[in-house]
C-alpha positions as CSV (number, residue, x, y, z in Angstrom):
1,M,67.8,18.0,7.3
2,L,64.1,16.8,7.5
3,N,63.9,16.2,11.3
4,N,62.1,19.5,11.9
5,F,59.2,18.2,9.8
6,F,58.7,15.2,12.1
7,N,60.0,16.2,15.5
8,P,59.9,20.0,15.8
9,G,60.3,21.7,19.1
10,S,57.9,24.5,18.1
11,I,55.4,25.2,15.4
12,A,53.9,28.3,13.9
13,V,50.5,28.1,12.1
14,V,50.3,31.1,9.7
15,G,46.8,31.8,8.5
16,V,44.4,31.0,11.4
17,S,41.2,32.9,11.4
18,L,40.0,35.2,14.3
19,E,36.3,35.3,13.2
20,K,35.2,31.9,11.8
21,E,36.3,28.3,11.6
22,K,38.7,27.9,8.6
23,L,41.3,25.5,7.4
24,G,44.1,27.1,9.6
25,N,42.0,26.7,12.7
26,Q,41.3,23.0,11.9
27,I,45.0,22.4,11.6
28,L,45.7,24.3,14.8
29,K,43.1,22.1,16.6
30,N,44.6,18.9,15.2
31,I,48.1,20.0,16.5
32,I,46.7,20.7,19.9
33,N,44.4,17.6,20.1
34,G,47.2,15.3,18.8
35,G,49.1,16.0,22.0
36,F,52.0,18.0,20.6
37,E,54.3,18.9,23.5
38,G,56.2,21.7,22.0
39,D,55.4,25.4,21.7
40,I,52.5,26.4,19.3
41,F,52.3,29.9,17.8
42,P,49.1,30.8,15.9
43,V,49.7,33.8,13.4
44,N,47.1,36.2,12.0
45,K,48.0,39.6,10.6
46,K,45.1,41.3,12.6
47,A,46.2,40.0,15.9
48,T,47.0,42.3,18.8
49,T,48.8,41.7,22.1
50,S,45.5,40.6,23.7
51,T,44.4,38.2,20.9
52,Y,44.1,34.6,22.0
53,L,42.9,31.4,20.2
54,N,42.4,28.0,21.9
55,G,44.2,29.4,24.9
56,L,47.2,30.4,22.8
57,R,48.6,33.9,22.1
58,V,48.1,34.9,18.4
59,Y,50.9,36.9,16.8
60,P,50.5,39.3,13.8
61,D,53.5,37.8,12.0
62,L,56.4,35.4,12.4
63,K,58.9,38.1,13.3
64,E,56.8,39.0,16.4
65,I,57.1,35.5,17.9
66,P,59.6,35.9,20.8
67,A,61.0,32.4,20.4
68,K,62.6,30.0,17.9
69,V,60.3,28.4,15.4
70,D,61.3,25.0,13.9
71,L,58.3,24.4,11.6
72,C,56.0,26.8,9.9
73,I,52.5,25.6,8.6
74,V,51.3,28.0,5.9
75,V,47.6,28.3,5.3
76,V,47.3,31.8,3.8
77,P,45.9,32.4,0.2
78,A,48.4,31.6,-2.6
79,V,49.2,35.3,-3.3
80,Y,50.4,35.8,0.3
81,V,52.6,32.6,0.6
82,I,55.7,34.2,-0.7
83,P,55.8,37.0,1.9
84,V,55.3,34.3,4.6
85,I,58.3,32.4,3.3
86,E,60.3,35.6,3.2
87,D,59.4,36.0,6.9
88,C,60.6,32.5,7.5
89,G,63.9,33.4,5.9
90,E,64.3,36.5,8.1
91,K,63.1,34.6,11.2
92,G,65.5,31.7,10.6
93,V,62.7,29.1,10.1
94,S,64.2,26.5,7.8
95,S,61.2,24.2,7.3
96,A,57.7,25.0,6.0
97,V,54.6,23.0,5.1
98,V,52.6,24.9,2.5
99,I,49.0,23.7,2.8
100,T,47.7,26.3,0.4
101,A,46.5,25.3,-3.1
102,G,46.3,27.6,-6.1
103,F,49.7,26.9,-7.7
104,K,50.7,24.9,-10.7
105,E,47.7,22.6,-10.4
106,T,45.6,25.6,-11.5
107,G,47.3,26.4,-14.7
108,K,49.9,28.8,-16.2
109,K,49.5,31.7,-13.7
110,G,49.7,29.3,-10.7
111,A,52.8,27.6,-12.2
112,E,54.5,31.0,-12.6
113,L,53.7,31.8,-8.9
114,E,55.1,28.4,-7.8
115,S,58.2,28.9,-9.8
116,K,58.8,32.2,-8.2
117,L,58.1,30.7,-4.7
118,A,60.6,27.9,-5.4
119,K,63.4,30.4,-6.3
120,I,62.8,32.6,-3.3
121,A,62.7,29.6,-0.9
122,K,65.9,28.2,-2.3
123,D,67.7,31.5,-2.0
124,L,66.5,31.8,1.6
125,G,67.4,28.2,2.5
126,V,63.8,27.3,3.4
127,R,62.8,23.7,2.6
128,I,59.2,23.3,1.6
129,L,56.8,20.4,1.7
130,G,54.0,21.3,-0.8
131,P,52.3,23.4,-1.8
132,N,48.8,22.0,-2.1
133,V,49.2,19.3,0.6
134,L,47.0,17.7,3.3
135,G,49.8,18.1,5.8
136,I,52.2,15.9,7.8
137,I,51.7,13.5,10.7
138,D,54.2,11.7,13.0
139,T,52.4,9.5,15.5
140,H,55.5,8.9,17.6
141,S,56.1,12.6,18.3
142,N,52.3,13.4,18.6
143,L,52.4,15.7,15.6
144,N,49.3,16.1,13.5
145,A,50.0,19.1,11.3
146,S,47.2,18.3,8.9
147,F,43.6,19.0,8.2
148,A,42.8,15.3,7.9
149,P,39.6,14.4,9.8
150,T,41.1,11.1,11.1
151,Y,44.2,10.4,13.1
152,P,45.8,7.0,12.5
153,P,46.9,4.7,15.3
154,S,50.6,4.6,16.0
155,G,52.6,1.9,14.2
156,N,55.6,1.2,12.0
157,I,54.3,2.0,8.5
158,A,55.2,5.3,6.9
159,F,52.8,6.4,4.2
160,I,53.8,8.9,1.4
161,S,50.9,10.2,-0.7
162,Q,50.9,12.5,-3.7
163,S,47.1,12.9,-3.4
164,G,45.7,14.7,-0.4
165,A,42.2,13.5,-1.0
166,L,43.3,9.9,-1.3
167,G,45.4,10.5,1.9
168,C,42.2,11.2,3.8
169,A,40.7,7.9,2.7
170,I,43.9,6.1,3.6
171,L,44.0,7.6,7.1
172,D,40.4,6.6,7.6
173,Q,41.1,3.1,6.4
174,C,44.1,2.8,8.8
175,R,41.9,3.8,11.6
176,G,39.1,1.4,10.7
177,E,41.5,-1.6,10.1
178,G,43.8,-0.9,13.1
179,V,46.8,-0.4,10.8
180,G,49.4,1.7,12.6
181,L,51.4,4.4,10.9
182,S,54.6,6.0,12.0
183,K,54.3,8.9,9.6
184,F,52.0,10.3,7.0
185,I,53.5,12.7,4.4
186,S,51.3,14.5,1.8
187,L,53.6,15.5,-1.1
188,G,51.3,17.8,-3.1
189,N,53.0,19.6,-5.9
190,K,56.5,18.5,-4.9
191,M,57.9,22.0,-5.6
192,D,60.9,21.3,-3.4
193,L,60.8,18.1,-1.3
194,D,59.7,15.0,-3.0
195,E,59.5,11.2,-2.6
196,V,63.3,10.9,-3.0
197,D,64.0,13.1,0.0
198,F,61.5,11.4,2.3
199,I,62.3,7.8,1.2
200,S,65.9,8.6,1.9
201,Y,65.0,10.0,5.4
202,L,62.8,7.0,6.3
203,K,65.7,4.6,5.6
204,D,67.2,5.5,9.0
205,D,64.0,6.3,10.8
206,P,63.8,3.9,13.8
207,Q,60.0,4.1,14.0
208,T,59.5,3.0,10.4
209,K,59.7,-0.7,9.3
210,V,57.7,-0.4,6.1
211,I,57.4,2.4,3.5
212,L,54.1,2.6,1.7
213,G,53.4,5.1,-1.0
214,Y,50.9,6.4,-3.6
215,L,52.5,8.3,-6.5
216,E,51.2,9.7,-9.7
217,N,54.7,10.6,-11.1
218,I,58.3,10.6,-10.2
219,G,60.3,13.7,-11.1
220,R,63.9,12.6,-10.4
221,G,63.9,9.2,-11.8
222,K,67.6,8.3,-11.8
223,E,68.0,9.7,-8.3
224,F,65.0,7.8,-7.2
225,I,66.5,4.6,-8.5
226,R,69.9,5.3,-6.7
227,V,68.2,6.1,-3.3
228,A,65.5,3.5,-3.4
229,K,68.0,0.7,-4.2
230,K,69.8,1.5,-0.9
231,V,66.6,1.8,1.1
232,V,65.1,-1.6,0.0
233,K,68.2,-3.3,1.4
234,E,66.9,-2.1,4.8
235,K,63.1,-1.7,4.5
236,P,60.5,-2.9,2.0
237,I,58.9,-0.2,-0.2
238,I,55.4,-0.9,-1.4
239,M,54.1,1.5,-4.0
240,I,50.8,2.2,-5.7
241,K,51.5,4.0,-9.0
242,S,48.5,5.4,-10.8
243,G,48.3,6.1,-14.5
244,R,48.3,2.8,-16.4
245,S,46.3,4.1,-19.4
246,K,47.5,4.1,-23.0
247,A,47.2,7.9,-22.9
248,G,50.6,7.8,-21.2
249,R,52.3,6.3,-24.3
250,R,54.3,8.5,-26.5
251,A,54.6,8.4,-30.2
252,A,57.4,6.2,-31.5
253,S,59.0,5.3,-34.8
254,S,59.7,1.6,-34.2
255,H,58.5,-1.5,-32.6
256,T,60.5,-0.8,-29.5
257,G,58.9,2.6,-29.1
258,A,55.4,1.4,-30.0
259,L,55.6,-1.4,-27.4
260,S,56.9,0.9,-24.7
261,G,54.9,3.2,-22.5
262,A,55.3,5.4,-19.5
263,D,53.7,2.9,-17.1
264,E,55.8,0.1,-18.3
265,A,58.9,2.1,-17.4
266,Y,57.7,2.3,-13.8
267,D,57.1,-1.5,-13.8
268,V,60.6,-2.1,-15.1
269,A,62.2,0.4,-12.7
270,F,60.3,-0.9,-9.6
271,K,61.1,-4.5,-10.4
272,E,64.8,-3.7,-10.8
273,I,64.9,-1.6,-7.6
274,G,63.0,-4.2,-5.6
275,I,59.9,-2.1,-5.0
276,I,56.7,-4.1,-4.6
277,R,54.1,-2.5,-6.8
278,A,50.5,-2.9,-5.7
279,K,47.6,-2.5,-8.1
280,T,45.0,-1.4,-5.5
281,L,44.8,0.2,-2.1
282,T,43.5,-3.1,-0.7
283,E,46.5,-5.0,-2.1
284,A,48.9,-2.4,-0.8
285,F,47.4,-2.6,2.8
286,E,47.6,-6.4,2.6
287,M,51.3,-6.3,1.8
288,A,52.0,-3.6,4.4
289,R,50.3,-5.5,7.2
290,G,52.3,-8.6,6.3
291,F,55.6,-6.8,6.4
292,S,54.6,-4.7,9.4
293,F,53.4,-7.6,11.6
294,Q,55.7,-10.4,10.7
295,P,59.5,-11.1,10.1
296,V,60.6,-11.7,6.5
297,P,60.8,-15.4,5.9
298,K,64.3,-16.9,6.1
299,G,63.6,-19.1,3.1
300,D,60.9,-20.2,0.7
301,K,59.6,-23.4,2.3
302,V,55.9,-23.0,3.1
303,L,53.3,-25.1,4.9
304,L,49.5,-24.8,4.7
305,L,47.6,-25.8,7.9
306,T,43.8,-26.0,7.5
307,N,40.6,-27.4,9.0
308,A,38.9,-27.4,5.6
309,G,39.8,-29.3,2.5
310,G,38.3,-26.8,0.2
311,A,40.3,-23.9,1.7
312,G,43.4,-26.0,1.5
313,I,42.8,-26.7,-2.2
314,M,42.3,-23.0,-2.9
315,A,45.5,-22.1,-1.1
316,T,47.4,-24.9,-2.9
317,D,46.2,-23.5,-6.3
318,A,47.3,-20.1,-5.3
319,C,50.7,-21.4,-4.2
320,E,51.1,-23.0,-7.7
321,D,50.0,-19.7,-9.4
322,Y,52.6,-17.7,-7.3
323,S,55.3,-20.5,-7.5
324,L,55.4,-21.0,-3.7
325,N,57.3,-24.1,-2.5
326,L,55.0,-26.4,-0.5
327,T,57.6,-28.3,1.3
328,S,57.5,-31.7,3.0
329,L,57.6,-32.1,6.8
330,T,60.4,-34.0,8.4
331,E,59.9,-37.7,9.3
332,D,60.0,-36.7,13.0
333,S,57.1,-34.2,12.5
334,V,55.1,-36.7,10.5
335,K,55.5,-39.3,13.2
336,K,54.4,-37.0,15.9
337,L,51.4,-35.8,14.0
338,K,50.2,-39.3,13.1
339,E,50.4,-40.2,16.8
340,K,48.3,-37.2,17.9
341,L,45.9,-36.4,15.1
342,P,42.8,-38.4,14.1
343,P,43.5,-41.1,11.5
344,A,41.4,-39.3,8.8
345,S,43.8,-36.3,9.0
346,S,45.9,-35.6,5.9
347,I,49.5,-35.5,7.1
348,S,51.0,-33.8,4.1
349,N,51.0,-30.3,2.7
350,P,48.3,-28.9,3.1
351,L,48.1,-30.4,6.6
352,D,44.4,-31.0,7.0
353,I,43.3,-31.5,10.6
354,L,39.7,-31.9,9.7
355,G,36.5,-29.8,10.1
356,D,35.9,-30.7,13.7
357,A,39.3,-29.4,14.8
358,D,39.1,-27.6,18.2
359,P,41.7,-25.2,19.7
360,D,43.5,-28.2,21.3
361,R,44.0,-29.9,17.9
362,Y,45.2,-26.7,16.4
363,R,47.6,-26.4,19.3
364,L,49.2,-29.9,18.9
365,A,49.5,-29.5,15.1
366,L,50.9,-25.9,15.3
367,D,53.2,-26.7,18.1
368,T,54.7,-29.6,16.1
369,V,55.2,-27.8,12.8
370,L,56.6,-24.7,14.4
371,Q,59.6,-26.9,15.5
372,D,60.1,-28.4,12.1
373,P,63.4,-27.2,10.5
374,N,62.0,-27.8,7.0
375,L,59.6,-24.8,7.3
376,D,60.2,-21.1,6.9
377,A,56.5,-19.9,6.8
378,I,53.1,-21.2,7.7
379,I,49.6,-20.1,6.4
380,L,46.9,-21.0,8.9
381,L,43.5,-21.5,7.4
382,L,40.2,-21.8,9.3
383,T,36.6,-21.9,8.2
384,P,33.9,-21.6,11.0
385,Q,32.2,-25.0,11.2
386,T,29.8,-26.2,13.8
387,T,32.4,-27.4,16.3
388,T,35.0,-24.6,15.5
389,N,36.0,-22.2,18.2
390,P,37.7,-19.4,16.2
391,E,38.5,-17.2,19.2
392,G,40.0,-20.2,21.0
393,V,42.1,-21.0,18.0
394,A,43.3,-17.4,17.7
395,K,44.4,-17.4,21.3
396,V,46.4,-20.6,20.7
397,I,48.1,-19.1,17.7
398,D,48.9,-16.0,19.7
399,E,50.4,-18.1,22.5
400,L,52.5,-20.4,20.4
401,T,53.9,-18.0,17.9
402,K,55.1,-15.3,20.2
403,K,58.7,-16.6,20.5
404,K,59.0,-18.4,17.1
405,E,60.9,-17.0,14.2
406,K,58.8,-18.5,11.4
407,T,56.6,-16.2,9.4
408,I,52.9,-16.7,10.2
409,L,50.0,-15.5,8.2
410,S,46.4,-16.4,8.8
411,C,43.3,-16.8,6.7
412,F,40.2,-17.0,8.9
413,M,37.4,-17.1,6.3
414,G,33.9,-15.9,7.0
415,G,32.3,-12.9,8.7
416,E,30.5,-12.5,11.9
417,M,31.7,-15.8,13.5
418,V,35.4,-15.1,12.9
419,N,35.6,-11.3,13.4
420,P,36.3,-11.5,17.2
421,A,39.1,-14.0,16.4
422,I,40.6,-11.7,13.8
423,S,40.7,-8.9,16.4
424,I,42.8,-11.2,18.6
425,L,45.1,-12.0,15.7
426,N,45.6,-8.4,14.9
427,K,46.6,-7.6,18.4
428,A,49.0,-10.5,18.3
429,K,50.5,-9.1,15.1
430,I,49.3,-12.1,13.0
431,P,48.0,-10.6,9.7
432,N,44.7,-12.1,8.6
433,Y,43.4,-12.3,5.0
434,K,39.9,-12.9,3.8
435,E,40.9,-15.2,1.0
436,P,43.7,-17.8,0.7
437,E,45.0,-16.1,-2.5
438,A,45.6,-12.8,-0.7
439,A,47.7,-14.6,2.0
440,V,49.7,-16.5,-0.6
441,R,50.3,-13.3,-2.6
442,V,51.6,-11.5,0.4
443,L,53.8,-14.4,1.4
444,R,55.2,-14.6,-2.1
445,N,56.2,-10.9,-2.0
446,M,57.7,-11.3,1.4
447,I,59.9,-14.2,0.2
448,N,60.8,-12.2,-2.9
449,Y,61.9,-9.4,-0.7
450,R,64.2,-11.7,1.2
451,F,66.0,-12.4,-2.1
452,I,66.0,-8.7,-3.1
453,R,67.6,-7.8,0.2
454,E,70.3,-10.4,-0.3
455,R,71.0,-9.5,-4.0
456,K,74.5,-8.3,-4.7
457,E,75.4,-5.5,-7.1
458,E,77.0,-6.7,-10.3
459,K,79.7,-4.9,-12.2
460,V,79.0,-3.6,-15.7
461,E,81.1,-5.1,-18.5
462,F,83.1,-2.8,-20.7
463,F,84.1,-3.5,-24.4
464,Q,86.5,-2.2,-27.0
465,V,84.3,-0.1,-29.3
466,D,84.7,2.7,-31.8
467,K,82.7,5.4,-30.2
468,S,84.1,8.2,-32.4
469,D,83.1,6.5,-35.6
470,A,79.5,5.9,-34.3
471,E,79.3,9.6,-33.2
472,R,80.7,10.8,-36.6
473,I,78.1,8.8,-38.6
474,L,75.2,10.2,-36.5
475,K,76.5,13.8,-36.5
476,E,76.8,13.7,-40.3
477,E,73.2,12.6,-40.5
478,M,72.1,15.4,-38.2
479,K,73.9,18.0,-40.4
480,K,71.8,16.7,-43.3
481,G,68.6,17.2,-41.2
482,H,68.2,13.4,-40.8
483,F,67.0,12.5,-37.3
484,E,65.7,9.1,-38.4
485,V,68.7,7.1,-39.4
486,G,68.1,3.7,-40.9
487,G,69.6,1.1,-43.2
488,V,73.3,1.3,-44.0
489,N,74.3,4.0,-41.5
490,A,72.3,2.5,-38.6
491,L,74.1,-0.8,-39.3
492,R,77.4,1.0,-39.4
493,V,76.7,2.5,-35.9
494,M,75.9,-1.0,-34.6
495,S,79.0,-2.4,-36.2
496,A,81.2,0.3,-34.5
497,Y,80.1,-1.2,-31.2
498,G,81.0,-4.8,-32.2
499,I,77.4,-5.9,-32.8
500,P,77.5,-8.2,-35.9
501,T,75.7,-6.8,-39.0
502,V,75.0,-8.2,-42.4
503,D,77.1,-7.0,-45.4
504,N,75.2,-4.1,-46.8
505,Y,75.8,-2.0,-49.9
506,L,74.0,1.3,-50.8
507,V,73.3,1.9,-54.4
508,R,71.6,4.8,-56.2
509,T,71.2,3.5,-59.8
510,P,70.1,0.3,-61.4
511,E,73.6,-0.1,-62.9
512,E,75.3,0.1,-59.5
513,A,72.8,-2.4,-58.2
514,V,73.7,-4.9,-60.8
515,Q,77.4,-4.5,-60.2
516,V,77.0,-5.1,-56.5
517,A,74.7,-8.1,-57.0
518,R,77.3,-9.7,-59.2
519,K,79.9,-9.5,-56.4
520,I,77.6,-11.3,-54.1
521,S,77.4,-15.0,-54.7
522,G,73.8,-16.0,-54.7
523,P,70.5,-14.2,-54.5
524,V,70.2,-10.8,-52.8
525,V,67.7,-8.7,-50.7
526,M,66.9,-5.2,-51.9
527,K,65.4,-2.5,-49.6
528,I,64.5,1.1,-50.0
529,E,66.5,3.6,-48.0
530,S,64.6,6.7,-46.9
531,P,64.3,8.5,-43.5
532,A,60.5,8.8,-44.2
533,I,59.9,5.1,-44.6
534,I,59.8,3.1,-41.4
535,H,58.1,-0.2,-42.3
536,K,59.6,-0.8,-45.8
537,S,57.7,-4.0,-46.6
538,D,54.4,-2.3,-46.0
539,I,54.9,0.0,-49.1
540,G,56.5,-2.6,-51.4
541,G,60.0,-1.4,-50.5
542,V,61.6,-4.8,-50.0
543,K,62.4,-7.5,-52.5
544,L,63.7,-10.9,-51.3
545,N,65.6,-13.7,-53.1
546,V,66.4,-11.5,-56.1
547,S,68.7,-13.1,-58.7
548,V,71.2,-11.0,-60.8
549,D,69.0,-10.9,-63.8
550,Q,66.1,-9.5,-61.7
551,V,68.0,-6.8,-60.0
552,E,67.4,-4.0,-62.5
553,S,63.6,-4.5,-62.7
554,S,63.4,-4.9,-58.9
555,F,65.3,-1.7,-58.4
556,N,62.9,0.2,-60.6
557,Q,59.8,-1.4,-59.0
558,I,61.0,-0.5,-55.5
559,M,61.6,3.1,-56.5
560,E,58.2,3.4,-58.1
561,N,56.5,2.0,-54.9
562,A,58.5,4.4,-52.7
563,E,57.8,7.5,-54.8
564,R,54.0,6.8,-54.6
565,F,54.3,6.7,-50.8
566,L,56.5,9.7,-50.3
567,H,55.7,13.4,-50.3
568,G,57.6,16.0,-52.3
569,D,60.1,17.0,-49.6
570,D,60.9,13.4,-48.5
571,E,64.3,12.0,-49.6
572,I,65.2,8.7,-51.1
573,V,68.8,7.9,-50.1
574,G,69.0,4.9,-52.4
575,I,68.5,1.1,-52.2
576,S,70.5,-1.2,-50.0
577,I,71.6,-4.6,-51.2
578,Q,72.4,-7.5,-48.9
579,P,73.1,-11.2,-49.4
580,M,70.0,-13.4,-49.0
581,L,70.8,-15.2,-45.8
582,K,69.7,-18.6,-44.6
583,E,66.9,-18.8,-42.1
584,G,67.6,-18.5,-38.4
585,K,65.9,-17.4,-35.2
586,E,64.7,-13.8,-35.5
587,V,65.3,-11.6,-32.5
588,L,64.6,-8.0,-31.7
589,I,66.9,-5.9,-29.6
590,G,66.3,-2.2,-29.0
591,A,66.5,0.7,-26.6
592,I,64.4,3.7,-25.9
593,R,65.0,6.7,-23.7
594,D,62.4,7.2,-21.0
595,V,62.0,10.7,-19.7
596,T,61.9,9.6,-16.1
597,F,64.3,6.7,-15.7
598,G,66.6,6.9,-18.7
599,Y,67.1,4.1,-21.2
600,L,65.1,0.9,-21.3
601,I,66.6,-2.0,-23.2
602,R,64.2,-4.4,-25.0
603,F,64.7,-8.0,-26.1
604,G,62.2,-10.3,-27.7
605,L,60.8,-12.2,-30.6
606,G,61.7,-10.3,-33.8
607,G,60.7,-10.2,-37.4
608,K,57.2,-9.6,-38.7
609,Y,55.4,-11.2,-35.7
610,V,56.7,-8.8,-33.1
611,E,53.4,-7.0,-32.6
612,L,51.3,-10.1,-32.9
613,F,52.9,-12.1,-30.0
614,R,54.4,-9.3,-27.9
615,D,57.0,-11.7,-26.6
616,F,59.5,-9.4,-24.9
617,S,61.4,-8.4,-21.8
618,T,62.6,-5.0,-20.7
619,K,65.3,-3.8,-18.3
620,L,66.9,-0.6,-17.3
621,V,70.3,0.5,-18.6
622,P,73.0,-0.4,-17.7
623,L,72.7,-4.1,-18.4
624,T,74.8,-6.6,-16.6
625,P,75.3,-10.3,-17.5
626,S,72.7,-11.5,-14.9
627,K,70.2,-9.0,-16.1
628,V,70.6,-10.2,-19.7
629,E,70.0,-13.8,-18.5
630,E,66.8,-12.6,-16.8
631,M,65.7,-10.9,-20.0
632,I,66.1,-14.0,-22.1
633,D,64.4,-16.2,-19.5
634,E,61.5,-13.9,-19.1
635,T,60.3,-14.3,-22.7
636,R,57.8,-17.0,-23.4
637,I,58.6,-17.9,-27.0
638,I,62.0,-16.7,-28.3
639,S,63.9,-18.0,-25.2
640,R,62.6,-21.5,-25.9
641,L,63.4,-21.2,-29.6
642,L,67.0,-20.1,-28.9
643,K,67.6,-22.9,-26.5
644,G,66.4,-25.5,-29.0
645,F,62.8,-26.7,-29.6
646,R,61.9,-30.3,-30.5
647,D,64.2,-31.4,-33.4
648,E,65.9,-27.9,-33.7
649,G,69.2,-27.4,-32.1
650,P,70.1,-24.5,-29.8
651,S,71.1,-21.1,-31.4
652,D,74.0,-18.9,-30.5
653,I,72.7,-17.4,-27.2
654,N,76.1,-16.0,-26.4
655,L,75.9,-13.8,-29.4
656,V,72.6,-12.4,-28.2
657,R,73.9,-11.8,-24.7
658,D,77.0,-10.0,-26.1
659,S,74.8,-7.9,-28.5
660,L,72.5,-6.7,-25.7
661,L,75.4,-5.7,-23.5
662,R,77.0,-3.8,-26.3
663,L,73.8,-2.1,-27.1
664,S,73.6,-1.0,-23.5
665,R,77.0,0.5,-23.8
666,L,76.1,2.3,-27.0
667,V,73.2,4.2,-25.6
668,Q,75.2,5.2,-22.5
669,D,78.0,6.5,-24.6
670,I,75.8,8.5,-27.0
671,P,72.9,9.9,-24.8
672,W,71.4,11.9,-27.6
673,I,70.1,8.7,-29.2
674,E,66.3,8.8,-28.5
675,E,65.6,5.3,-29.7
676,I,67.4,2.5,-31.4
677,E,66.3,-0.9,-32.8
678,A,67.7,-3.8,-34.6
679,N,65.0,-6.0,-36.1
680,P,65.7,-8.7,-36.9
681,L,68.9,-10.0,-35.5
682,V,69.0,-13.3,-37.2
683,V,70.7,-15.9,-35.0
684,W,72.1,-19.3,-36.2
685,E,73.6,-22.2,-34.4
686,K,76.9,-20.4,-34.6
687,G,76.9,-16.7,-35.2
688,G,74.3,-14.2,-36.4
689,V,73.8,-10.8,-37.9
690,I,71.5,-7.8,-37.8
691,I,69.7,-7.4,-41.1
692,D,67.9,-4.1,-40.4
693,A,68.2,-1.3,-37.9
694,R,66.9,2.2,-37.2
695,I,68.0,5.0,-34.9
696,R,66.1,8.1,-33.9
697,I,68.1,11.1,-32.6
698,R,67.0,14.0,-30.4
699,K,67.0,17.2,-32.4
700,E,68.6,19.1,-29.5
701,G,71.5,16.6,-29.7
């Protein structure tokens, strides 16, 4: 479907100027100068049969072109774009790149025009890239249908950019650093074609080994997840996602919502898919060069080879920070190295061959370790000392590593003295990094990708639940105008899905409260029940360890506190009474619906310290048993407490696992739940119960 965007047989450029140099003319020149071998048809409505531009006949409109057109580049003012697309439909042109700006990015009128354009294009069967794009480039078909001032060298990295201006900087950086691209795609407003379409296409593109992208938002989140999960099995995806600010957070009624934000959802989704997220352009290019130049490591056993102790220490520290496995050499390798290297050399890991190491010493050390079966990857470090010959060392690396399967990264540190050597390494497809940490970070991500690619899909567990009862409870609340459901009814919904909850009784009078308290052996907990009160303890709406003879006065005090807090229209449902439970580990479990990717499940430290420690982990729905294990292990505090700490025994982690899986099932079954939280789920050595819960429902149901 998208092949005409990258390998068209013919191109029409609609909107060239006959009088002065304008954007359409720049694009036309780029197409010609890029060496495009197909037919090129400039279009200007004032053209006559004798009008020529750059040696090409100019036509007054698409319909006058006496040949088939595969791709139309549209550079006319916004108000004239729709007629051009209508001409595309009549001419049988199925693919168009709309360079023109002036659509939804300009406001309401532009958005209305874009919406109209989208409908017409869909009706006519014309697929559109744009509007408001820099253009499209395919270096392997000599296509430069863009107004970018720089043309990148040919390579195996495809770059997708939502920003045209940033795209210009990226193309210039590629040129300057010798990073080769297979394709460059400017997405613009994504009116029709978007990142999902192009990532899907690039999966089977033989010229593309690595997919690199800059995105500001993703429109089809669930489709993106489905497609990208398939693509990362074949090719790494490295993504820069802008917009990390708190302004992206949306208002929420619970800890789960308050701790969640739009950017976090991207982090969670990218991690689950296996997308490598880069924080900066520099980091993204570092990753891309590693994957572009070198094979993915077969395992995680790493060796550092250096001529400088300080560089080796820096790299070792970075390996510890990134949990890289600095492996031991085989006895055979150690023996050979001891025989050949100076006595002062450090035959360990890092392998330090000393500051006076010349190319020959690098040769014998590298030749030995390349044959060592204990190694999967090598980081070669060099600092330019008095006797160092960086260019000679680079040539040795090039010669020895050509036919080896180990992953090789280099870190030639310095400037003027090492730059010629770095050029040799780049030509040899050995990526070089200015600092050891950068090389280690890239290698860590390459090893992670090996595991991602080998990861197998896991089946979702199903449970016997009472979906109809849960739906009935929530619908009854909605009929009453309650879209914040807490206390008794929230616990009943949880219970319908087999999640253990505390015995809970709702009372409306002091007399009822006393009667219930007498049925419960021991002290009780009393809590206000009102849709308007989220944090009950903050307004004096909770009483703990209440004896029977204190129940009536506690009831009245809670009511007084609540009435002072509430406004006239707010409703008090009553007061819930629960048995006072023994202490246990307090856990939070919750879920919130993200507008892009669907539900996020949250697990972490619960109770009153949830905001203080922010000890939590988040995953996408649906959960699987292995994802639940990851969630628990990713927390810093609560995982240790649940597994037993010092003289405390382990808690019932199986109950936590089961509760998370059931919560995942609940939000899948009832998709009009906006947010749900149980805090705390008190867990003992055996068993546990939810003490309090809250559910927020979407008003549209």
